[in-house]
C-alpha positions in Angstrom: 102.7 65.8 97.8 102.8 69.0 99.9 106.1 70.6 100.5 107.8 73.8 101.4 111.0 74.8 99.7 112.6 78.0 100.9 115.2 79.8 98.6 116.8 83.3 98.1 119.2 83.4 101.1 122.7 84.4 100.7 125.5 86.7 101.9 124.6 90.4 102.2 126.2 93.6 103.5 124.6 95.4 106.5 122.0 97.6 105.2 121.4 95.5 102.2 118.2 93.5 101.2 117.1 90.0 100.3 113.9 88.6 99.1 113.3 85.0 100.5 110.7 83.0 98.7 109.0 79.7 99.8 107.3 77.4 97.3 104.4 75.9 99.1 103.3 73.5 96.5 100.3 71.4 97.6 99.2 73.8 100.2 96.1 76.0 99.6 97.4 79.1 101.1 94.0 80.6 101.4 93.3 77.8 104.0 96.5 77.9 105.8 98.8 80.0 108.1 102.2 80.7 106.8 105.1 81.8 108.9 108.8 82.6 108.4 111.1 81.5 111.3 114.9 81.8 111.7 117.5 80.0 113.8 120.7 81.8 114.5 124.0 79.7 115.5 123.6 78.7 119.0 120.2 80.0 119.6 116.6 78.9 119.6 114.2 79.2 116.5 112.1 82.2 116.6 109.4 83.7 114.7 110.0 86.4 112.1 106.6 86.9 110.4 103.3 85.1 109.6 100.1 85.4 107.9 96.8 83.8 108.7 94.0 83.7 106.0 91.5 82.8 108.6 91.2 86.4 109.8 93.9 88.1 107.3 96.2 89.0 110.1 99.9 89.4 109.6 102.3 89.4 112.6 105.9 90.4 112.7 108.6 90.1 115.5 109.8 93.2 117.1 113.0 93.1 115.2 111.2 92.5 111.9 108.7 95.3 112.2 109.3 98.0 109.9 112.0 96.2 108.0 110.6 92.8 106.8 107.4 92.4 104.5 105.7 89.0 104.3 103.5 88.6 101.2 101.8 85.8 99.4 101.0 84.9 95.7 98.1 82.6 96.1 97.9 81.7 92.3 101.5 80.5 92.3 101.3 79.1 95.8 104.4 81.3 96.8 105.2 83.1 100.0 107.8 85.8 100.1 109.6 87.6 102.7 111.2 90.8 101.7 114.1 91.9 104.1 115.4 95.3 103.9 118.0 97.1 106.1 119.4 93.9 107.0 121.5 93.6 110.3 124.1 91.3 111.5 121.8 90.0 114.0 119.5 88.8 111.2 121.9 86.1 110.2 120.5 82.6 110.5 118.7 79.9 108.6 115.3 81.0 107.7 112.6 78.5 107.4 109.1 78.8 106.2 106.2 76.9 107.8 102.5 76.0 107.3 99.6 74.7 109.2 95.9 75.2 109.9 95.3 78.7 110.8 95.2 79.4 114.7 92.2 80.3 116.5 90.8 83.8 115.8 92.8 86.3 118.0 96.0 84.1 118.5 99.2 85.3 117.2 100.3 83.2 114.4 103.9 83.4 115.3 103.3 81.4 118.4 101.4 78.6 116.6 103.0 75.0 116.6 103.4 74.8 112.9 103.4 71.1 111.7 104.9 71.5 108.1 108.3 72.9 107.7 110.6 73.5 104.8 114.4 72.8 104.7 115.6 76.4 105.3 117.8 78.8 103.6 120.9 80.4 104.9 121.0 84.3 105.5 124.5 85.8 106.4 124.8 89.5 106.9 128.3 90.6 107.2 130.8 92.8 105.8 
């Protein structure tokens, strides 16, 4: 049975780092698009980063660009989000998501993902 299980969240001080992991058992990462999303308290869910194997593209939100890095280990069916120089505004529940890749040229951050994991809490605070 396919499932997405996110882990690695926690409490970190501003400027610190965290590495989130998504166990994408049952998903052939080479055939899917994988995304990381977050939802802050009182706010709508927003895209953070995604990778589409169809065309090898990777996207980051403006806030994540330069600080976060998405990576995959296809042999282990794992997706990672390395987050550096964390800021209080990065606080939220982080979700990994998977779906068939979007059409060529479309940003996978705006894709309506069908499969979602349960989320992991990231809190950036002193």
